[in-house]
C-alpha positions, 0 to 999 in steps of 0.5 A: 146806206138807204139813208144816205148818210153815217152816224159821224164814223166817217169823220172819226175815221178821217181824223183818227188817220190824220193823227196816226199819219203824226204820230207814225212819224213823231212818236213821242208826240203821243205821250206829250198829248196825252198828258197835255189833253186835260188842257187842249182837249183831244187835238190829234184825235187820238181818242177817236177809235174809243167813240162811236167806232168801238161802241158800234165794234162791241156791238157787232161782235155782241150780235155775232155771239149770240146768233153763233156762225162759222164765218172764217174771217178776222174776227173768228180768228181773233175769237180762236187766239181768245181761247188758245190763250185766254191770260193774253187776250181778254173782250176788251183787246178784242174789241180794241182791234176790232175797232182798229180794223173798222178805220185802218182796214177800210181806209188802207184797202180804199188807198190801195184800190185807187193807186191801182186804178190810178196808175192803170189809168196812166199807163194803158199798154199795162191795163190791156196786158192785164185785160189780156191775162183776165182774158186768157184765164176766164177762157181757160176755166180758171177765174170764178165768179167773184174770182177766189183768192186762190186763183187771183194769186196764181195771175202772175201780172194781177199780181205785179200790177198790185205789188208795183201800185204799192211800192209806187204808193204805198197805203200807209205812209208811216216808218213802221219800224222794226226791232232787229232780232236777237243775234243781229241779221245781215241787210243789204251786205251790212250786219245790224246789231240785235234790239236795234230799233230802225226808227231811232238808229242811225245807219251813217255809223255803219258807213 
């Protein structure tokens, strides 16, 4: 921040997210690109997360382990999962997950925040109602500084504003496929067989 510049990480994050938009909609592109990469190069920026972003994540994880910390966050949960299941989560997996959180978590948070502010500014009557709820909670002594998660969760209009903004402008523009559990599941009065992937299933055959 002092230098008002970065080491190129922002450009790598942007490239990785642009490629994720393609791969999220057309997953087979990943394998095609992987085979052609020796010839065409990293055209979809698929390996950006393996560059300076991964180096940064590894450095911060190592520093955290050296100094020790009682802080409860994503990294502490990853280390707990690693200690509970050492055979399933190795150091490389922890670094990979931490790296993904650098670019995925930063962008989705920014998108969501912008969407909330945008729609509130476009609808001043709802912005005013939210301000009134905040002022009311503050008068009742229900808000700390900074506001705690449990306090924000207890604010019904704030929650409604956030959910509606995310509905109108989802932060993740991908299909986010789901697999039906064994035994199937009824969804919107329609039974979906077990093992079905939502990204590949033709729901037209149910009509």
